[in-house]
C-alpha positions in Angstrom: -0.2 -0.2 0.2 1.4 3.5 -1.0 1.7 6.7 1.3 0.2 10.3 0.5 2.9 11.9 -0.7 2.4 14.0 -3.5 5.1 12.3 -5.3 2.9 8.9 -4.4 0.0 10.9 -5.1 1.5 11.9 -9.1 1.8 7.9 -9.5 -0.7 6.9 -8.9 -3.1 9.1 -10.5 -0.9 9.0 -13.8 -1.0 5.4 -13.8 -5.3 4.9 -13.4 -5.4 8.1 -16.2 -2.9 5.8 -18.8 -4.9 2.6 -18.0 -8.4 4.5 -18.2 -7.8 5.9 -21.2 -6.6 2.8 -23.3 -9.8 1.2 -24.6 -10.9 5.0 -26.0 -7.5 5.8 -27.4 -8.2 2.0 -29.2 -10.9 3.0 -30.6 -9.7 6.8 -31.3 -7.0 5.1 -33.4 -9.3 2.3 -34.9 -11.5 5.1 -36.2 -9.0 7.4 -37.8 -7.3 3.9 -39.4 -10.1 3.3 -41.0 -10.8 6.9 -42.6 -6.9 6.1 -43.6 -7.5 2.9 -45.4 -4.6 1.4 -43.1 -3.5 1.0 -40.0 -1.3 3.8 -39.0 2.4 4.1 -37.6 2.4 0.3 -37.5 0.6 -3.3 -38.0 1.6 -4.1 -34.8 0.1 -1.0 -33.0 -3.4 -2.1 -34.6 -3.0 -5.8 -34.0 -3.2 -4.1 -30.1 -5.9 -1.2 -30.3 -7.9 -4.4 -31.9 -7.3 -6.9 -28.9 -8.6 -3.2 -26.0 -11.1 -2.2 -28.3 -12.5 -6.3 -28.6 -12.0 -6.6 -24.8 -13.7 -3.6 -24.1 -16.7 -3.9 -26.1 -17.4 -8.0 -26.6 -16.3 -8.8 -23.2 -16.0 -6.0 -20.3 -19.5 -4.2 -21.5 -21.2 -7.4 -21.6 -20.1 -8.0 -18.4 -20.8 -4.5 -17.0 -24.5 -4.9 -17.5 -24.5 -8.5 -16.3 -23.2 -8.1 -13.3 -25.7 -5.3 -12.4 -28.4 -8.1 -11.9 -29.9 -8.7 -8.0 -27.8 -10.5 -5.6 -29.3 -13.7 -4.6 -29.8 -12.9 -1.0 -29.0 -16.2 1.3 -32.4 -17.5 3.3 -33.9 -15.0 5.2 -33.2 -15.2 9.3 -35.5 -16.2 12.1 -37.7 -13.1 13.9 -35.5 -14.6 16.6 -32.7 -13.9 15.2 -33.6 -10.6 13.4 -33.7 -8.6 16.5 -30.9 -11.2 18.5 -28.8 -9.2 15.5 -30.6 -6.1 16.4 -30.2 -5.8 19.4 -26.3 -5.9 19.0 -26.1 -2.5 17.1 -24.3 0.1 18.2 -26.4 2.4 17.5 -25.0 6.1 16.9 -26.2 9.6 15.3 -24.3 11.8 13.0 -24.6 15.2 13.0 -28.0 15.1 10.4 -31.0 14.4 11.8 -32.7 11.2 10.8 -35.9 10.4 9.3 -38.2 8.1 9.2 -37.8 6.1 5.8 -34.0 6.7 5.8 -34.4 3.4 8.4 -37.1 2.1 6.6 -34.3 1.7 3.5 -31.8 0.8 6.3 -33.6 -2.1 8.1 -35.3 -3.3 4.2 -31.8 -4.3 3.3 -30.2 -4.5 6.4 -32.7 -7.5 8.6 -34.9 -8.3 4.9 -33.1 -8.1 1.3 -36.7 -7.8 1.0 -40.4 -5.9 0.9 -41.8 -4.4 4.1 -42.7 -6.6 7.4 -44.6 -5.5 9.8 -41.7 -6.1 12.4 -40.3 -3.0 10.6 -42.4 -0.7 13.6 -40.8 -1.8 16.6 -37.4 -1.7 15.7 -37.8 1.3 13.9 -39.1 2.5 17.6 -36.2 1.4 19.3 -33.9 2.9 17.0 -35.8 6.2 18.1 -35.3 5.8 21.8 -31.2 5.1 20.8 -31.1 8.4 18.7 -32.8 10.9 21.3 -36.1 11.4 19.5 -38.9 9.9 17.8 -38.0 9.5 13.5 -41.1 11.2 11.6 -42.3 9.7 8.2 -40.5 11.2 5.3 -36.6 11.0 4.4 -33.5 13.3 5.0 -32.2 13.4 1.1 -28.6 14.4 2.6 -28.3 11.3 4.0 -26.6 8.0 2.0 -28.3 4.5 3.1 -25.5 2.0 2.1 -27.4 -1.3 0.8 -23.9 -2.7 -0.9 -25.7 -5.7 -1.3 -29.1 -3.3 -3.6 -26.9 -0.6 -4.8 -25.7 -0.4 -8.4 -22.6 -2.7 -8.5 -19.4 0.2 -8.7 -17.0 -0.9 -11.7 -15.0 0.8 -14.4 -13.0 -0.9 -17.2 -9.1 -2.6 -17.2 -7.8 -2.6 -20.0 -6.9 -6.0 -22.0 -2.9 -5.1 -20.9 -3.6 -4.7 -17.1 -5.0 -8.6 -17.3 -1.6 -9.1 -18.8 0.4 -7.4 -15.9 -1.8 -9.6 -13.5 -1.1 -12.9 -15.5 2.8 -11.7 -14.8 2.6 -11.3 -11.3 1.3 -14.8 -11.3 3.6 -16.6 -13.2 6.3 -14.7 -10.7 4.2 -15.6 -7.1 3.9 -19.5 -8.8 7.8 -19.1 -8.8 8.7 -17.7 -5.6 6.0 -20.6 -3.4 7.5 -23.7 -5.6 11.2 -22.4 -3.8 9.3 -22.4 -1.3 8.5 -26.0 -1.0 4.5 -24.9 -1.9 3.1 -28.0 -4.1 -0.1 -26.5 -6.9 -3.1 -28.3 -6.5 -5.5 -28.4 -8.9 -9.1 -28.8 -8.8 -10.5 -26.7 -11.7 -10.4 -26.2 -15.1 -7.6 -23.9 -16.9 -9.6 -22.0 -18.2 -12.6 -21.1 -15.2 -10.5 -17.7 -15.1 -8.9 -15.0 -17.1 -5.5 -14.9 -17.2 -5.7 -18.3 -16.5 -5.5 -20.1 -13.8 -5.4 -23.9 -12.8 -4.3 -23.7 -9.2 -6.8 -22.7 -6.6 -4.4 -23.6 -3.8 -1.2 -24.1 -3.0 0.0 -26.6 -0.1 3.3 -27.3 1.4 3.4 -30.2 3.0 2.8 -30.1 6.7 5.5 -32.7 8.1 5.5 -32.1 12.6 3.7 -34.4 14.7 4.3 -31.5 17.1 3.1 -28.8 15.7 -0.4 -27.6 14.3 -0.6 -26.3 10.1 -1.2 -22.6 9.0 -3.9 -21.9 7.3 -3.4 -18.8 5.2 -6.2 -16.9 3.4 -5.7 -13.9 2.1 -7.5 -10.6 1.5 -8.8 -8.2 -1.6 -5.9 -7.4 -3.9 -3.8 -9.9 -6.3 -3.8 -12.7 -4.9 -0.9 -13.9 -3.3 1.7 -11.8 -4.3 1.9 -9.1 -1.5 2.4 -12.0 1.3 4.9 -13.7 -0.3 8.2 -12.6 2.8 5.3 -13.1 4.9 5.0 -17.0 3.9 8.7 -17.2 3.0 9.7 -16.6 6.7 7.0 -18.3 8.0 8.4 -21.9 6.8 11.4 -20.4 7.6 10.2 -20.2 11.0 8.7 -23.2 11.1 10.2 -25.6 8.3 8.2 -28.3 9.4 4.7 -26.8 9.6 2.7 -27.3 6.9 1.4 -23.8 5.1 -1.9 -24.2 2.7 -3.0 -21.0 1.1 -6.3 -20.4 -0.4 -6.8 -18.8 -3.6 -9.9 -16.9 -4.3 -9.6 -16.2 -7.4 -12.9 -13.7 -7.6 -11.5 -11.1 -4.9 -8.1 -11.4 -7.5 -8.5 -9.4 -10.4 -9.0 -12.1 -12.2 -11.8 -12.4 -14.6 -13.9 -15.3 -13.0 -16.7 -17.3 -11.6 -18.7 -15.1 -9.0 -17.0 -16.5 -4.9 -18.3 -19.6 -3.2 -21.4 -18.9 -1.1 -20.7 -19.0 2.6 -21.4 -22.5 3.2 -19.9 -24.0 0.0 -16.7 -21.7 0.8 -16.5 -23.7 4.1 -17.0 -27.3 2.7 -14.3 -26.6 0.3 -11.7 -26.0 2.5 -12.9 -28.8 4.7 -12.8 -30.9 1.5 -9.0 -29.9 1.6 -8.0 -29.9 4.9 -9.7 -33.7 5.0 -7.5 -34.0 1.5 -4.1 -33.8 3.4 -5.1 -36.0 6.5 -4.8 -32.3 8.1 -7.6 -32.4 11.5 -7.0 -29.1 13.3 -5.0 -26.0 11.8 -4.1 -22.2 12.9 -6.3 -20.4 10.5 -4.9 -17.1 9.6 -6.8 -14.1 7.5 -5.8 -11.2 6.0 -8.7 -7.8 5.2 -11.1 -10.5 3.2 -9.3 -13.5 4.3 -10.9 -12.7 7.8 -14.3 -12.9 6.8 -13.7 -16.5 5.9 -11.5 -17.2 8.6 -14.9 -15.9 11.2 -16.8 -18.5 9.1 -14.5 -21.3 9.9 -14.2 -20.3 13.9 -15.5 -23.3 15.1 -13.3 -25.4 13.8 -10.3 -24.4 14.1 -7.7 -24.7 16.7 -6.7 -21.2 16.4 -7.1 -17.8 14.9 -5.0 -14.9 14.4 -6.9 -12.2 12.3 -5.0 -9.1 10.3 -6.9 -6.0 9.5 -10.2 -7.5 10.2 -13.5 -6.5 8.1 -15.5 -9.0 10.8 -16.0 -6.2 13.8 -17.7 -3.4 13.8 -19.4 -4.5 10.7 -22.4 -2.7 11.1 -20.9 0.5 11.6 -20.9 2.2 8.2 -16.6 2.5 8.0 -16.0 -0.4 5.8 -18.5 -0.3 3.2 -18.0 3.3 2.8 -14.4 3.0 2.6 -13.7 0.7 0.3 -17.3 0.9 -2.3 -18.8 4.4 -1.7 -16.0 7.3 -0.6 -14.4 9.5 -3.2 -10.6 8.9 -3.0 -8.8 12.1 -1.9 -4.9 10.8 -0.7 -3.1 8.3 -3.0 -2.9 5.7 -1.0 -7.0 5.6 -1.6 -6.9 6.3 -5.0 -4.7 3.2 -5.4 -7.5 1.5 -3.0 -10.0 3.1 -5.7 -8.8 1.8 -8.5 -7.2 -0.7 -8.2 -9.3 -2.3 -5.9 -12.8 -1.3 -5.4 -13.8 -0.6 -9.2 -12.2 -3.8 -10.1 -15.1 -5.8 -11.7 -14.6 -9.1 -10.5 -14.0 -7.9 -6.6 -17.3 -4.9 -7.1 -19.2 -8.0 -7.9 -17.8 -9.9 -4.8 -18.8 -7.5 -2.5 -21.7 -5.7 -4.4 -24.0 -9.4 -5.0 -22.0 -12.0 -2.6 -21.3 -9.9 0.0 -24.0 -10.6 2.7 -22.7 -8.2 6.3 -25.2 -10.5 8.9 -23.0 -13.8 7.4 -19.9 -12.2 8.5 -20.4 -10.0 11.7 -18.4 -10.4 14.8 -18.8 -9.7 17.8 -16.7 -9.5 20.4 -19.2 -11.8 22.6 -18.9 -14.5 20.3 -14.7 -14.5 20.6 -15.0 -13.9 24.1 -16.4 -17.6 24.7 -14.5 -19.1 21.5 -11.4 -18.0 23.9 -12.4 -18.6 27.2 -15.6 -21.1 28.0 -15.1 -23.3 24.5 -14.9 -26.5 25.1 -11.7 -27.1 26.3 -8.7 -26.2 24.1 -10.7 -23.2 24.5 -9.5 -21.3 21.3 -6.9 -19.2 21.0 -8.0 -15.8 19.4 -5.1 -12.9 18.0 -5.7 -9.5 16.8 -3.5 -7.0 14.3 -4.7 -3.5 13.6 -2.8 -0.7 11.9 -3.7 2.7 13.5 -4.2 4.3 10.2 -6.5 1.6 8.5 -8.0 3.1 5.4 -10.4 0.8 5.2 -12.1 -0.2 9.1 -12.2 1.8 11.5 -9.0 0.6 13.1 -9.6 2.5 16.6 -12.7 1.5 17.0 -12.3 -1.5 16.3 -9.4 -1.8 19.1 -11.7 0.2 21.9 -13.8 -2.6 21.0 -12.1 -5.4 21.7 -10.2 -4.1 24.6 -10.8 -6.3 27.6 -11.6 -9.3 26.0 -8.7 -11.4 26.7 -7.3 -10.8 23.2 -3.9 -10.8 22.2 -4.1 -7.4 20.0 -1.1 -6.3 18.1 -1.6 -2.5 17.0 0.6 -0.5 14.9 -0.4 3.2 15.1 1.5 4.4 12.0 0.7 1.3 10.1 -2.5 1.8 6.9 -4.3 -1.5 6.2 -2.5 -4.6 4.7 0.8 -2.6 5.0 2.0 -4.7 8.2 3.4 -7.6 5.7 5.8 -4.6 3.6 8.3 -4.3 6.6 10.1 -6.8 7.9 10.0 -5.6 11.8 6.6 -5.8 11.3 6.5 -9.3 10.5 7.8 -10.2 13.0 6.0 -9.7 15.5 3.2 -11.0 13.7 5.3 -14.5 12.8 5.9 -14.9 16.5 1.8 -14.6 17.2 2.3 -17.4 15.3 4.6 -20.0 16.1 3.1 -19.5 19.8 -0.3 -20.6 18.2 1.1 -23.9 16.4 2.8 -25.1 19.3 -0.8 -25.2 20.5 -1.5 -29.0 19.3 
């Protein structure tokens, strides 16, 4: 993750501008060449312009329309489940006055994902008590209700050459993982994704009889590339400890199928573990990977959540910062264009990410880490004080006193903990302790 300096700002804005101009300049070039009766300057340039124009017209535009289809929401919760979830929320007032229709729009999405239910009157009356005034009918148009799975999927075009860069990064990542002793495992066909990726996960065999293996689940970005140094140091620290590194292509800048639903993802990971004879593992998740880790909490030996998304997920920070926030600084522009506006990432969040399935409350973790069936589940959390995605300081305050191992890096942004050796050491120490838990 880049910082907020002026040179970084200029660099990221120019990079985005160049990539966004590729398709339009290719079409303009082809139109000019048509009127000239020949490819201008060179036939190689002409062929490349044809590829980019065709990619934009026949791949991106149809997919953009296709991805706007309504989300297939999970089965609706029971009323008892909805009321329990509702009363777990910490509701805060904003500077603007909330009106009844603002709350109706939000509750219809948050609890029902569908039309009106009469129990809304109950929730609205409770919220009126929380905010300190009765919610009158009408809507405050100055307020925006963030309904990520109902709002349009916000996406921007990526030129063909960008996916060739992703392909190159994939190759370099694969070479590095092979050199570290990882073996790739292919459970799908070659061309289920573009660029082609036949490798849904990597496995470094587990040889220890006294330590636990590690399951690593990455976050949104460009796959496992940002974590290579971390994985290399992890293999050096405990050479006999096995590592499974899952690749989630729908959040890795590839053109591919939508992400698996929660239960299907859990079943797939459980199947992978069983295939390698691994009964108990230490789950380490980063960012989006912490959501998958939250789904697996009852099936693991220990969990390490780095830049965790599930805590305080009912607050607007994660959805707003990742999907809705207009970028200003260099690091925000990087996140906006290269992550949140990627077509498949935008679809994964806008049509396949259901907050009520993924949220973790402090009480959930306390129960697992203290009073769960023996042995208790060790839980650690790592937070960056300048995290631009989640409100890390609020999460830190929320978890303080919960008897968790909390690492707090006041000056780090989202994912920055993986960039410097001195910061990664703290992560490695936690995992070294957890793998001995077996």
